[in-house]
Each structure stands twice: as C-alpha cells, then as structure tokens.
C-alpha positions in Angstrom: 128.9 113.7 115.4 127.6 110.5 116.9 123.9 110.3 116.5 122.5 106.8 116.9 119.8 105.5 114.7 117.8 102.6 116.2 117.5 99.9 113.7 115.5 96.8 113.5 114.0 95.2 110.4 110.8 93.3 110.3 108.2 92.1 107.8 105.0 90.4 109.3 103.4 87.2 110.6 105.2 83.9 111.5 106.2 83.4 115.1 110.0 83.4 115.5 112.4 84.9 117.8 115.3 86.7 116.3 118.0 89.3 116.7 120.7 91.2 114.9 124.0 92.8 115.7 126.3 95.8 115.9 128.2 98.0 118.7 129.7 101.2 120.2 131.5 104.2 119.1 132.0 107.5 117.4 129.5 108.2 114.7 130.6 108.2 111.1 128.2 108.4 108.3 126.1 109.2 105.3 127.8 111.3 102.7 124.6 112.5 101.1 122.2 112.8 104.0 121.8 111.7 107.6 120.5 108.2 108.2 116.8 107.9 108.0 114.3 105.2 108.9 114.0 103.7 105.5 113.9 100.2 103.9 116.5 98.7 106.3 115.3 100.6 109.3 112.0 99.5 110.8 110.3 99.8 114.2 111.6 97.6 117.0 109.6 94.5 117.8 107.2 94.8 120.7 106.6 91.8 122.8 103.0 90.5 123.2 101.2 91.2 126.5 102.1 88.7 129.2 99.8 85.8 129.8 97.5 85.7 132.7 98.2 83.5 135.7 96.4 80.6 134.1 98.9 80.7 131.2 96.6 82.3 128.6 96.0 85.8 127.3 92.8 87.5 128.4 89.7 86.6 126.4 88.8 90.2 125.9 92.2 91.3 124.6 93.8 89.3 121.8 97.6 89.4 122.0 99.0 91.1 118.9 101.2 89.1 116.6 104.9 89.7 117.0 106.5 91.5 114.0 109.3 89.7 112.2 112.7 90.9 111.0 113.4 91.1 107.3 114.1 88.2 105.1 112.0 85.5 106.8 109.2 85.7 104.3 109.1 85.3 100.5 105.9 87.4 100.4 104.8 90.4 102.5 102.8 93.6 102.0 101.3 92.3 98.8 104.7 91.7 97.1 106.6 88.4 96.4 110.2 87.7 95.6 110.0 85.3 92.6 113.2 83.5 91.9 113.5 82.1 88.3 116.8 80.2 89.0 116.3 78.3 92.2 119.0 75.7 91.5 122.1 77.3 90.0 125.3 75.2 89.5 128.5 75.5 91.5 130.6 78.4 90.3 129.6 81.3 88.2 126.0 81.4 86.9 123.2 83.9 86.1 120.5 84.5 88.7 117.1 85.8 87.5 114.3 87.0 89.7 111.5 89.5 89.9 109.3 91.3 92.4 105.7 90.5 91.8 102.6 92.3 93.1 99.5 90.8 94.5 98.1 90.1 91.0 101.3 88.3 90.0 102.5 91.1 87.8 106.2 92.0 87.7 106.9 95.3 89.4 108.9 97.7 87.2 109.0 100.9 89.3 111.0 101.2 92.5 112.2 104.0 94.8 115.9 104.6 94.7 117.3 104.3 98.2 121.0 104.4 99.1 121.9 104.7 95.4 120.1 101.6 94.2 116.5 100.7 93.3 117.1 97.2 94.9 119.7 95.7 97.1 120.4 92.0 96.5 122.3 89.7 98.9 123.0 86.0 98.6 124.4 84.0 101.6 125.1 80.4 102.3 123.0 78.8 105.0 126.2 78.2 107.1 127.1 82.0 106.7 130.5 81.3 105.3 129.7 82.7 101.8 128.3 86.2 101.3 127.6 87.9 98.0 126.4 91.6 97.8 125.3 91.8 94.2 124.1 94.6 92.0 121.5 93.2 89.5 120.3 94.9 86.4 116.5 95.4 85.7 115.0 94.7 82.3 112.0 96.8 81.1 109.6 93.9 81.9 110.8 93.9 85.6 113.1 90.9 85.4 116.3 91.4 87.4 119.5 89.6 86.3 122.9 89.3 87.9 126.0 87.1 87.7 126.9 85.3 91.0 129.8 83.0 92.0 128.5 80.3 94.4 131.7 78.3 95.2 130.2 75.2 96.9 127.1 73.0 96.8 124.5 73.5 99.5 121.7 75.7 100.7 121.7 79.5 100.1 119.3 82.3 100.7 118.7 85.3 98.5 117.4 88.6 99.9 115.9 91.5 98.0 115.7 94.8 99.9 113.5 97.4 98.1 110.7 99.9 98.1 108.1 99.9 95.3 107.4 103.3 93.7 103.7 103.0 94.5 101.5 105.3 96.7 101.7 104.1 100.3 104.3 101.4 99.6 106.7 100.6 102.4 110.3 99.3 102.3 110.5 95.5 102.4 113.2 92.8 102.7 112.0 89.5 101.3 114.0 86.2 101.3 113.9 83.1 99.2 115.8 79.8 99.3 118.0 78.4 96.6 120.0 75.3 96.4 123.3 74.5 94.6 123.3 70.8 93.6 126.1 68.6 94.6 127.8 67.0 97.6 127.4 69.2 100.6 129.8 69.6 103.5 128.7 72.1 106.0 131.4 74.4 107.4 131.6 75.7 111.0 130.8 79.4 111.6 134.1 81.3 112.4 134.6 82.0 116.1 133.6 85.4 117.5 136.5 87.8 117.2 136.9 91.6 117.5 139.2 92.0 114.5 138.9 90.9 110.9 141.6 91.0 108.2 140.8 91.5 104.5 143.1 92.4 101.6 145.7 94.0 103.8 143.2 95.9 105.9 142.3 95.4 109.5 138.9 96.2 110.9 138.2 96.3 114.6 134.7 95.9 116.0 133.9 97.6 119.3 130.8 97.4 121.5 128.1 95.0 122.3 124.8 93.9 120.9 122.2 93.6 123.6 118.8 91.9 123.1 116.0 94.4 123.4 118.4 97.3 123.9 119.8 99.7 121.4 123.6 99.5 121.1 126.1 101.4 119.0 128.9 99.5 117.1 132.1 101.1 116.0 134.1 99.6 113.2 137.6 101.0 112.9 139.5 100.6 109.6 143.3 100.5 109.4 146.0 99.4 107.0 149.6 98.6 107.9 149.0 99.8 111.4 147.8 103.2 110.3 144.2 104.5 110.5 142.4 104.9 107.2 141.0 108.4 107.2 140.0 108.7 103.6 137.3 106.1 103.1 135.3 106.7 100.0 131.5 106.9 99.6 129.8 103.6 98.8 126.0 103.5 98.3 125.8 107.0 99.7 127.7 106.4 102.9 131.1 105.5 104.3 130.0 102.0 105.3 127.3 99.5 104.5 126.4 96.8 107.1 124.4 93.6 106.8 123.7 91.2 109.6 122.3 87.7 109.4 121.3 85.5 112.3 122.6 82.0 112.5 119.9 79.4 112.0 117.1 81.3 110.2 119.2 84.0 108.4 117.0 86.8 109.6 118.3 89.9 108.0 119.2 93.4 109.1 120.5 96.0 106.6 121.7 99.3 108.1 123.7 102.4 107.2 126.0 104.4 109.4 125.4 107.2 111.8 126.7 110.6 110.8 130.4 111.2 110.7 133.5 111.5 108.5 135.5 109.3 106.2 137.1 107.1 108.7 138.8 105.5 110.5 135.6 104.9 112.5 132.2 104.0 111.0 129.4 103.5 113.6 126.0 101.9 113.5 123.2 101.5 116.1 121.0 98.5 116.3 118.7 96.5 118.6 118.6 92.8 118.8 115.1 91.5 119.6 116.6 88.3 121.0 119.8 86.6 121.9 121.7 84.4 119.4 124.7 84.3 117.1 125.0 86.7 114.2 127.3 87.2 111.3 128.1 90.8 110.4 129.3 91.9 107.0 130.8 95.4 106.7 131.4 96.8 103.2 133.7 99.8 102.9 135.4 101.4 99.9 139.0 102.7 99.7 141.3 103.5 96.8 138.5 102.7 94.4 137.8 99.1 95.6 135.0 97.8 97.8 136.0 95.3 100.5 134.1 93.3 103.0 135.0 92.5 106.6 133.1 89.8 108.5 132.5 89.2 112.2 130.7 86.6 114.3 128.9 88.2 117.2 126.9 86.8 120.1 124.1 89.1 121.2 124.6 90.2 124.8 128.3 89.5 124.7 131.1 92.1 124.5 133.1 92.1 121.2 136.5 92.4 122.9 137.6 88.9 121.9 140.8 87.8 120.2 141.6 88.9 116.7 140.4 86.8 113.8 142.8 85.2 111.4 142.9 86.3 107.8 140.2 85.0 105.4 140.5 81.5 104.2 139.4 80.1 100.8 136.5 78.2 102.4 134.9 81.5 103.7 134.3 84.1 101.1 132.4 87.3 100.5 132.3 89.3 97.3 130.8 92.1 95.4 130.1 91.6 91.7 130.9 95.3 91.1 134.1 96.3 92.8 135.5 92.8 92.8 136.3 92.6 96.5 136.4 89.3 98.4 136.9 88.4 102.0 136.5 85.8 104.6 
C-alpha cells in the first residue's frame, strides 16, 4: 500500500525560510501501526497574506507569523532544551542534557513515540557528521549519552519529544554545541541518487518540491539483490531525518505503510527551496545502518551514484554500531 503522509515540522516564531526533503515510490512502512501525525509530523507552513500594492499588509488585518520547522529554537511551547555539556572534546565523550518546563524544572515524564521517549540527534554544522543517539534518563530528568564527535567545529543537537502532560504537543528543539580545536570545514557531498554503506546500496527516487507534497522511495539492495527482509527499527522499516544546509532546520519522519523492503517510502513537503542532507536508518541482520543523500529541493534525484563513505564523512548510532558516510 502506498498511502502518503504529508510531513512538515515546525515550532514557532522567528522569521526564516526553510525546507526539507524526500521523494517518490511504493509505500513501505510502520510495523506496529500506520504513520500518524505525531511529533515529527506537523502541519505545513502557510504563507502570510500578500502585501498590498503599497508594499504593506492592511492595517485592519495583521499578517500571521510564519510557523517554523523543528530544531530552529532552543525553547518552544513552554519547554527548553538545556545542554549541560556545551563544549565536549574531540572524540568520545558524555553528553548531558535535560528538558525543562517554563518554571525551569526538569521534565521527567514523556510520551513514548516510535519506541522511545525522546529521540536525540547530533550533527555537524557542515552536515558531514551525523549521530543518532539513544540517551538514558535518570530519575531527576537528566539525560546522558556517549557520543563520538570526530572533529573540532560547530555541531547542533536536536531533541524530539512529547511531554506526558495534558495538552502537550510534540516538539523538536535544537541547541548549539562546539568542539574546541582547529576547525577545517568540509564540503557537503554532491547530490547523488545512490549511497553505499557497509556493502549495501540505497537508491533514492523522486523529487522534493517546495510547497508541494512529494513521495520519496528509498530502495535497499546488497550485492545487486534487493533486500526484502528489512527488520523493524523504532517501530518501522525505516527512519528518516532531513536537515537543511545553512540553518540545520530539522524534519523527522517515518515511512508510509508497506512491507519489509526493498522499498521504503516517505512523503514530505519542502516549504522552500534549498539544499538538504537526508539520513535514512534501516536495520538488517541485526544491525542498523545509515545511508545519506544530498538533495536540492525542486530538483530530480536521478543524478549519478555517490561513492562509498569516506572517513571524513560519518554517521553513527550508539546502539547498533552502524556508521556511514
């Protein structure tokens, strides 16, 4: 079945254009239940009313503020992502953080979504390092996780969660952290339709169109043969995160309905043009791997295949041990 789920993620206030990415194909999806509009799935942005001929909005009607995608704010909805380790060293270290309410108290109760109370992502500002981590929560609400940050420079951490409080909504908050040392920025890999990781090939089909829903199909193969026995990971056969180059605006989606491969499909809308980095997590033979793609919103994905991962570009899960470029 190939039911599309329109996805966009926003949080509130701060004028910035943004967009996110994914493509076309046969739906393949959730193991436990069909995709729902949850913490990674929010209403699409609605443009403000057009200005009058004089270049200003009417005096009687104030133009509504544009909603924002996830990860662009450290605080929203009365909650704050408080990072206790803002300057970790190069290499492996322990990150600590908490979600605090409007009174500054650490939140201890969360709603479990997609198998976790909280999803935690760390990415380098140049989008060549991606870490999908699974922190542990202490009784006082402090979250702790080991992370390997291989180079000095700027990074951003994202917490995707829903407090277990009456009326609480799902949020994705973001906070900067910096790894001290000499920093040499790396170029974003070129757009390509195929990514290679750990002996697997993943092909991306479709387009991401600004302001228009588009379905993406990611097809997994190994040794030239389609992989038809993907294993459930976080309640689905695939897990997709997209980050926009420049501000690292964040979109976290899960697949449409379908079976265990070789296709996993997602549907998303990009509120604006731009370049995005997509990270697909999939599990096979007991191990989670990540395939990464560079996508330009509005452009077809039928571009040359990407080379295998290089040491300078890495993605990793702390549980499952997979890495990729």
